[in-house]
ZADO-1210 file (C-alpha; in nm, 4 decimals, padded with zeros to 6 digits):
<atoms>
<atom x="18.1647" y="07.9985" z="22.2758" code="UNK" pos="1"/>
<atom x="18.0243" y="08.3136" z="22.1612" code="UNK" pos="2"/>
<atom x="17.9690" y="08.4745" z="21.8140" code="UNK" pos="3"/>
<atom x="17.9910" y="08.7842" z="21.9255" code="UNK" pos="4"/>
<atom x="17.6308" y="08.9389" z="21.8819" code="UNK" pos="5"/>
<atom x="17.5800" y="09.0409" z="22.2375" code="UNK" pos="6"/>
<atom x="17.5784" y="09.3589" z="22.3406" code="UNK" pos="7"/>
<atom x="17.5650" y="09.5020" z="21.9776" code="UNK" pos="8"/>
<atom x="17.2348" y="09.7377" z="22.0859" code="UNK" pos="9"/>
<atom x="17.3682" y="10.1057" z="21.9347" code="UNK" pos="10"/>
<atom x="17.6988" y="09.9941" z="21.7913" code="UNK" pos="11"/>
<atom x="17.7296" y="10.0435" z="21.3973" code="UNK" pos="12"/>
<atom x="17.8066" y="09.6926" z="21.2009" code="UNK" pos="13"/>
<atom x="17.9591" y="09.6750" z="20.8342" code="UNK" pos="14"/>
<atom x="17.8745" y="09.3432" z="20.6468" code="UNK" pos="15"/>
<atom x="18.0593" y="09.2279" z="20.4065" code="UNK" pos="16"/>
<atom x="17.8201" y="09.1113" z="20.1404" code="UNK" pos="17"/>
<atom x="17.8744" y="08.9078" z="19.8760" code="UNK" pos="18"/>
<atom x="17.5273" y="08.8116" z="19.7209" code="UNK" pos="19"/>
<atom x="17.5806" y="08.4540" z="19.9232" code="UNK" pos="20"/>
<atom x="17.3921" y="08.2361" z="20.1873" code="UNK" pos="21"/>
<atom x="17.6503" y="08.2997" z="20.4251" code="UNK" pos="22"/>
<atom x="17.7195" y="08.6823" z="20.4638" code="UNK" pos="23"/>
<atom x="17.3322" y="08.7317" z="20.3931" code="UNK" pos="24"/>
<atom x="17.2344" y="08.5401" z="20.7013" code="UNK" pos="25"/>
<atom x="17.5209" y="08.7470" z="20.8711" code="UNK" pos="26"/>
<atom x="17.3672" y="09.0640" z="20.8213" code="UNK" pos="27"/>
<atom x="17.0588" y="08.9221" z="20.8975" code="UNK" pos="28"/>
<atom x="17.1678" y="08.7972" z="21.2440" code="UNK" pos="29"/>
<atom x="17.3312" y="09.1294" z="21.2991" code="UNK" pos="30"/>
<atom x="17.0573" y="09.3082" z="21.2244" code="UNK" pos="31"/>
<atom x="16.8309" y="09.0920" z="21.4693" code="UNK" pos="32"/>
<atom x="17.0690" y="09.1561" z="21.7469" code="UNK" pos="33"/>
<atom x="16.9754" y="09.5511" z="21.7310" code="UNK" pos="34"/>
<atom x="17.2978" y="09.7004" z="21.5453" code="UNK" pos="35"/>
<atom x="17.2756" y="09.9659" z="21.3081" code="UNK" pos="36"/>
<atom x="17.3357" y="09.7508" z="21.0116" code="UNK" pos="37"/>
<atom x="17.5153" y="09.8483" z="20.6802" code="UNK" pos="38"/>
<atom x="17.6040" y="09.6317" z="20.3815" code="UNK" pos="39"/>
<atom x="17.8823" y="09.6747" z="20.1643" code="UNK" pos="40"/>
<atom x="18.0052" y="09.4648" z="19.8561" code="UNK" pos="41"/>
<atom x="18.3732" y="09.4975" z="19.7502" code="UNK" pos="42"/>
<atom x="18.4154" y="09.5057" z="19.3663" code="UNK" pos="43"/>
<atom x="18.7335" y="09.2987" z="19.3056" code="UNK" pos="44"/>
<atom x="18.7318" y="09.2907" z="18.9398" code="UNK" pos="45"/>
<atom x="18.6715" y="09.5577" z="18.6555" code="UNK" pos="46"/>
<atom x="18.5231" y="09.2811" z="18.4401" code="UNK" pos="47"/>
<atom x="18.3614" y="09.1128" z="18.7234" code="UNK" pos="48"/>
<atom x="18.4029" y="08.7600" z="18.8999" code="UNK" pos="49"/>
<atom x="18.2010" y="08.4798" z="19.0664" code="UNK" pos="50"/>
<atom x="18.2134" y="08.6969" z="19.4152" code="UNK" pos="51"/>
<atom x="18.1320" y="09.0686" z="19.2296" code="UNK" pos="52"/>
<atom x="17.9468" y="08.9923" z="18.9625" code="UNK" pos="53"/>
<atom x="17.6560" y="09.1773" z="18.8279" code="UNK" pos="54"/>
<atom x="17.4251" y="08.8830" z="18.9406" code="UNK" pos="55"/>
<atom x="17.5479" y="08.8546" z="19.2810" code="UNK" pos="56"/>
<atom x="17.5623" y="09.2322" z="19.3165" code="UNK" pos="57"/>
<atom x="17.1978" y="09.2465" z="19.2832" code="UNK" pos="58"/>
<atom x="17.1184" y="08.9810" z="19.5144" code="UNK" pos="59"/>
<atom x="17.3393" y="09.1226" z="19.7964" code="UNK" pos="60"/>
<atom x="17.0915" y="09.4614" z="19.6984" code="UNK" pos="61"/>
<atom x="16.7831" y="09.2327" z="19.7231" code="UNK" pos="62"/>
<atom x="16.8958" y="09.0938" z="20.0513" code="UNK" pos="63"/>
<atom x="16.9396" y="09.4582" z="20.1794" code="UNK" pos="64"/>
<atom x="16.6412" y="09.5475" z="20.0814" code="UNK" pos="65"/>
<atom x="16.4711" y="09.2784" z="20.2372" code="UNK" pos="66"/>
<atom x="16.6357" y="09.3738" z="20.5658" code="UNK" pos="67"/>
<atom x="16.5730" y="09.7454" z="20.5149" code="UNK" pos="68"/>
<atom x="16.9777" y="09.8126" z="20.5577" code="UNK" pos="69"/>
<atom x="17.1516" y="10.0497" z="20.3484" code="UNK" pos="70"/>
<atom x="17.3841" y="09.8668" z="20.0454" code="UNK" pos="71"/>
<atom x="17.6737" y="10.0468" z="19.9133" code="UNK" pos="72"/>
<atom x="17.9113" y="09.8859" z="19.6532" code="UNK" pos="73"/>
<atom x="18.3035" y="09.9734" z="19.7381" code="UNK" pos="74"/>
<atom x="18.5610" y="09.9590" z="19.4746" code="UNK" pos="75"/>
<atom x="18.9078" y="09.7464" z="19.5363" code="UNK" pos="76"/>
<atom x="18.9889" y="09.6184" z="19.2061" code="UNK" pos="77"/>
<atom x="19.3563" y="09.7950" z="19.2376" code="UNK" pos="78"/>
<atom x="19.4347" y="09.6496" z="19.5920" code="UNK" pos="79"/>
<atom x="19.2836" y="09.3283" z="19.4784" code="UNK" pos="80"/>
<atom x="19.4904" y="09.3132" z="19.1798" code="UNK" pos="81"/>
<atom x="19.8168" y="09.4042" z="19.3807" code="UNK" pos="82"/>
<atom x="19.7792" y="09.2209" z="19.6850" code="UNK" pos="83"/>
<atom x="19.6046" y="08.8827" z="19.5934" code="UNK" pos="84"/>
<atom x="19.6512" y="08.8734" z="19.1890" code="UNK" pos="85"/>
<atom x="19.9855" y="08.9759" z="19.1475" code="UNK" pos="86"/>
<atom x="20.0987" y="08.7616" z="19.4677" code="UNK" pos="87"/>
<atom x="19.9338" y="08.4563" z="19.3505" code="UNK" pos="88"/>
<atom x="20.1218" y="08.4622" z="19.0232" code="UNK" pos="89"/>
<atom x="20.4426" y="08.5463" z="19.1466" code="UNK" pos="90"/>
<atom x="20.3885" y="08.2994" z="19.4099" code="UNK" pos="91"/>
<atom x="20.3775" y="08.0100" z="19.1363" code="UNK" pos="92"/>
<atom x="20.6433" y="08.1441" z="18.9236" code="UNK" pos="93"/>
<atom x="20.8703" y="08.1283" z="19.2392" code="UNK" pos="94"/>
<atom x="20.7688" y="07.7680" z="19.2254" code="UNK" pos="95"/>
<atom x="20.5666" y="07.8226" z="19.5536" code="UNK" pos="96"/>
<atom x="20.1694" y="07.7226" z="19.5639" code="UNK" pos="97"/>
<atom x="20.0075" y="08.0183" z="19.7175" code="UNK" pos="98"/>
<atom x="19.6598" y="08.0370" z="19.9575" code="UNK" pos="99"/>
<atom x="19.5030" y="08.3061" z="19.7503" code="UNK" pos="100"/>
<atom x="19.2369" y="08.3132" z="20.0244" code="UNK" pos="101"/>
<atom x="19.4805" y="08.3546" z="20.3529" code="UNK" pos="102"/>
<atom x="19.5992" y="08.6778" z="20.1579" code="UNK" pos="103"/>
<atom x="19.2628" y="08.7885" z="20.0486" code="UNK" pos="104"/>
<atom x="19.1280" y="08.7635" z="20.4005" code="UNK" pos="105"/>
<atom x="19.4556" y="08.9367" z="20.5657" code="UNK" pos="106"/>
<atom x="19.5031" y="09.2041" z="20.3296" code="UNK" pos="107"/>
<atom x="19.1589" y="09.2932" z="20.1533" code="UNK" pos="108"/>
<atom x="18.8598" y="09.1642" z="20.3760" code="UNK" pos="109"/>
<atom x="18.9763" y="09.2345" z="20.6921" code="UNK" pos="110"/>
<atom x="19.2535" y="09.5008" z="20.6227" code="UNK" pos="111"/>
<atom x="19.1099" y="09.7329" z="20.3740" code="UNK" pos="112"/>
<atom x="18.7588" y="09.6674" z="20.4150" code="UNK" pos="113"/>
<atom x="18.7737" y="09.6799" z="20.7810" code="UNK" pos="114"/>
<atom x="18.9913" y="10.0176" z="20.7565" code="UNK" pos="115"/>
<atom x="18.7171" y="10.1480" z="20.5000" code="UNK" pos="116"/>
<atom x="18.4359" y="10.0431" z="20.7267" code="UNK" pos="117"/>
<atom x="18.5732" y="10.2096" z="21.0096" code="UNK" pos="118"/>
<atom x="18.6928" y="10.5613" z="20.8110" code="UNK" pos="119"/>
<atom x="18.3576" y="10.5790" z="20.6004" code="UNK" pos="120"/>
<atom x="18.1249" y="10.4840" z="20.8047" code="UNK" pos="121"/>
<atom x="18.2551" y="10.5048" z="21.1552" code="UNK" pos="122"/>
<atom x="18.1802" y="10.1565" z="21.2454" code="UNK" pos="123"/>
<atom x="18.2553" y="09.9624" z="21.5575" code="UNK" pos="124"/>
<atom x="18.2534" y="09.6230" z="21.3765" code="UNK" pos="125"/>
<atom x="18.2929" y="09.4391" z="21.0755" code="UNK" pos="126"/>
<atom x="18.0841" y="09.1086" z="21.0332" code="UNK" pos="127"/>
<atom x="18.1381" y="08.8257" z="20.7584" code="UNK" pos="128"/>
<atom x="18.0081" y="08.5234" z="20.6953" code="UNK" pos="129"/>
<atom x="18.2769" y="08.2939" z="20.7860" code="UNK" pos="130"/>
<atom x="18.2456" y="07.9909" z="20.9779" code="UNK" pos="131"/>
<atom x="18.4600" y="08.0704" z="21.2565" code="UNK" pos="132"/>
<atom x="18.4595" y="08.1858" z="21.6175" code="UNK" pos="133"/>
<atom x="18.6425" y="08.3832" z="21.8435" code="UNK" pos="134"/>
<atom x="18.6664" y="08.4364" z="22.2290" code="UNK" pos="135"/>
<atom x="18.8471" y="08.6736" z="22.4392" code="UNK" pos="136"/>
<atom x="19.0407" y="08.5538" z="22.7012" code="UNK" pos="137"/>
<atom x="19.2813" y="08.6980" z="22.9293" code="UNK" pos="138"/>
<atom x="19.5796" y="08.6330" z="22.7033" code="UNK" pos="139"/>
<atom x="19.3544" y="08.8386" z="22.4043" code="UNK" pos="140"/>
<atom x="19.1393" y="08.6931" z="22.1507" code="UNK" pos="141"/>
<atom x="19.1402" y="08.3711" z="22.0925" code="UNK" pos="142"/>
<atom x="19.0055" y="08.2149" z="21.7252" code="UNK" pos="143"/>
<atom x="18.8475" y="07.8879" z="21.6986" code="UNK" pos="144"/>
<atom x="18.6577" y="07.6553" z="21.4592" code="UNK" pos="145"/>
<atom x="18.3094" y="07.7281" z="21.3504" code="UNK" pos="146"/>
<atom x="18.0377" y="07.4924" z="21.4854" code="UNK" pos="147"/>
<atom x="17.9996" y="07.3140" z="21.1306" code="UNK" pos="148"/>
<atom x="18.3430" y="07.1440" z="21.1038" code="UNK" pos="149"/>
<atom x="18.3331" y="07.0451" z="20.7326" code="UNK" pos="150"/>
<atom x="18.2686" y="07.4040" z="20.6810" code="UNK" pos="151"/>
<atom x="18.5025" y="07.5587" z="20.9009" code="UNK" pos="152"/>
<atom x="18.6920" y="07.8562" z="20.7334" code="UNK" pos="153"/>
<atom x="18.9190" y="07.9512" z="21.1192" code="UNK" pos="154"/>
<atom x="19.2009" y="07.7981" z="20.8914" code="UNK" pos="155"/>
<atom x="19.1988" y="08.0818" z="20.6207" code="UNK" pos="156"/>
<atom x="19.2144" y="08.3895" z="20.8956" code="UNK" pos="157"/>
<atom x="19.5019" y="08.2511" z="21.0858" code="UNK" pos="158"/>
<atom x="19.7110" y="08.5348" z="20.9657" code="UNK" pos="159"/>
<atom x="19.4532" y="08.8075" z="21.1351" code="UNK" pos="160"/>
<atom x="19.6101" y="09.0101" z="21.4465" code="UNK" pos="161"/>
<atom x="19.4780" y="09.1007" z="21.7563" code="UNK" pos="162"/>
<atom x="19.3749" y="09.4159" z="21.6506" code="UNK" pos="163"/>
<atom x="19.1883" y="09.2837" z="21.3789" code="UNK" pos="164"/>
<atom x="19.0149" y="08.9862" z="21.5555" code="UNK" pos="165"/>
<atom x="18.8932" y="09.2409" z="21.8214" code="UNK" pos="166"/>
<atom x="18.7005" y="09.4369" z="21.5422" code="UNK" pos="167"/>
<atom x="18.5303" y="09.1218" z="21.3775" code="UNK" pos="168"/>
<atom x="18.2193" y="08.9295" z="21.4216" code="UNK" pos="169"/>
<atom x="18.1383" y="08.5958" z="21.2643" code="UNK" pos="170"/>
<atom x="17.7630" y="08.5560" z="21.3185" code="UNK" pos="171"/>
<atom x="17.7337" y="08.2052" z="21.1147" code="UNK" pos="172"/>
<atom x="17.9917" y="08.0486" z="21.3345" code="UNK" pos="173"/>
<atom x="17.7568" y="07.9099" z="21.5684" code="UNK" pos="174"/>
<atom x="17.5274" y="07.7103" z="21.3138" code="UNK" pos="175"/>
<atom x="17.5789" y="07.4579" z="21.0714" code="UNK" pos="176"/>
<atom x="17.5595" y="07.4964" z="20.7308" code="UNK" pos="177"/>
<atom x="17.1784" y="07.3542" z="20.7379" code="UNK" pos="178"/>
<atom x="17.0827" y="07.5661" z="20.9920" code="UNK" pos="179"/>
<atom x="17.2202" y="07.8720" z="20.8062" code="UNK" pos="180"/>
<atom x="16.9887" y="07.7831" z="20.5082" code="UNK" pos="181"/>
<atom x="16.6769" y="07.7709" z="20.7661" code="UNK" pos="182"/>
<atom x="16.7316" y="08.0738" z="20.9036" code="UNK" pos="183"/>
<atom x="16.7728" y="08.2589" z="20.5322" code="UNK" pos="184"/>
<atom x="16.4427" y="08.0915" z="20.4832" code="UNK" pos="185"/>
<atom x="16.3092" y="08.2222" z="20.8161" code="UNK" pos="186"/>
<atom x="16.4407" y="08.6031" z="20.7197" code="UNK" pos="187"/>
<atom x="16.2979" y="08.5544" z="20.3675" code="UNK" pos="188"/>
<atom x="16.6132" y="08.6147" z="20.2107" code="UNK" pos="189"/>
<atom x="16.6524" y="08.5358" z="19.8090" code="UNK" pos="190"/>
<atom x="16.9789" y="08.3330" z="19.8861" code="UNK" pos="191"/>
<atom x="16.7958" y="07.9588" z="19.9901" code="UNK" pos="192"/>
<atom x="16.8592" y="07.7827" z="19.6381" code="UNK" pos="193"/>
<atom x="17.2114" y="07.8981" z="19.5672" code="UNK" pos="194"/>
<atom x="17.4839" y="07.6128" z="19.5085" code="UNK" pos="195"/>
<atom x="17.8336" y="07.6578" z="19.6664" code="UNK" pos="196"/>
<atom x="18.1515" y="07.7048" z="19.4694" code="UNK" pos="197"/>
<atom x="18.4777" y="07.5768" z="19.5519" code="UNK" pos="198"/>
<atom x="18.7085" y="07.7473" z="19.2817" code="UNK" pos="199"/>
<atom x="18.9401" y="08.0458" z="19.3131" code="UNK" pos="200"/>
<atom x="18.7037" y="08.3550" z="19.2706" code="UNK" pos="201"/>
<atom x="18.9300" y="08.4904" z="19.0010" code="UNK" pos="202"/>
<atom x="18.9725" y="08.1697" z="18.8183" code="UNK" pos="203"/>
<atom x="18.6243" y="08.0300" z="18.7427" code="UNK" pos="204"/>
<atom x="18.7564" y="07.8035" z="18.4999" code="UNK" pos="205"/>
<atom x="19.0358" y="07.6716" z="18.6940" code="UNK" pos="206"/>
<atom x="19.3651" y="07.7495" z="18.8412" code="UNK" pos="207"/>
<atom x="19.5513" y="07.6009" z="18.5261" code="UNK" pos="208"/>
<atom x="19.3418" y="07.7705" z="18.2705" code="UNK" pos="209"/>
<atom x="19.3697" y="08.0953" z="18.4688" code="UNK" pos="210"/>
<atom x="19.7877" y="08.0158" z="18.4898" code="UNK" pos="211"/>
<atom x="19.8010" y="07.9579" z="18.1252" code="UNK" pos="212"/>
<atom x="19.6253" y="08.2954" z="18.0410" code="UNK" pos="213"/>
<atom x="19.8355" y="08.5194" z="18.2663" code="UNK" pos="214"/>
<atom x="20.2021" y="08.3289" z="18.2521" code="UNK" pos="215"/>
<atom x="20.2336" y="08.2480" z="17.8798" code="UNK" pos="216"/>
</atoms>
């Protein structure tokens, strides 16, 4: 199993950064592998949410400064509203339980962001901090669970197609969470003390409260 970090020298890689531990270490590993590394953060809501607030943007910028890589903030409010939030609400109204993270990964992170990485920056690859791994075989690229089974995120990525998987690198997939935290310390990244968050990013007060606000 490989994380995609081989043969990156001279390649241009956009790293989707959130200001969190995993994406920050992913950026550091890509940079260490010799790639031309560019940090990009998606602004998903005008009011800011857990994953794109002023605080997380500041942390992402500090990480980029520490790694000496360029950093850009990319607006994605409209497509995030249409493809993720509106879909989330519609599914609940139809009596189904949606998984917004699966939709976001397919449509936003590895749809919109990948396309913009190629169009704006001419990137060869997109990298993120997902705990997952890929391996190229004769019949195509296979998606596997990350080394840390407790943190595995491959199930969020099952809708990705071969074209997307061919352009994605998951550097932290070969590490456990504890190892990633140790790497952050080694790289002197200002993210080692961050607590993990499990709630839906656009519903920080909980799904029930979010639905009550939007559907009543």
